[in-house]
C-alpha positions, 0 to 999 in steps of 0.5 A: 576274841572268841578264844578268850577264856570265860573267866565269869563262868569259872567265877560264877561256879566258884562264887556259888561254892563259896557262898554255900561254904559260908552259909554251911559254917553258920546261919547268916544274912546277906551283908555278913556273907558279903563281908565274908567274901570280901575277907576271902579276897572276892573284892569285886563282889557286890550286893548286885552279884550276891542277892541274885545268887542267893535267890537262885540257891534258895529256888533250888532248895540248896539254902532256906531263908527265914526272916528274923527280927534283927536287934538293929531295926528291920527284919533280916533274911537269914540263910541256912544250908539244907541237906541238899545244899550240903551235898551240892557243896561237897560235890562242888568241893571235890570237883574244885579239888580235882580241877585245882590238881589238874591245873597244878599238874599242867602249869607245874608247881615251880614255886617253892 
């Protein structure tokens, strides 16, 4: 019904944050980002989810893409975070930490 919490909205915001974090650590390409996300536990993230987000982040100038020759065949698009992207990531991280703290306060940290 309409009181169902919209998980996808929270996920979308978190996805962008995670993608920016991965790219912030190192210049990387799509498949590597995908693997990094799966490793972090985003099992249901697919290329179909990832590439539109990369495109959007690029359009917003949070990341920049550069085609580079790959040792294994065709050229690959490598992504690098921009200054603007770093600022956006830092803002995301502080909002996420506040959100996490609120949830923990409300739901209680019973588990030791």
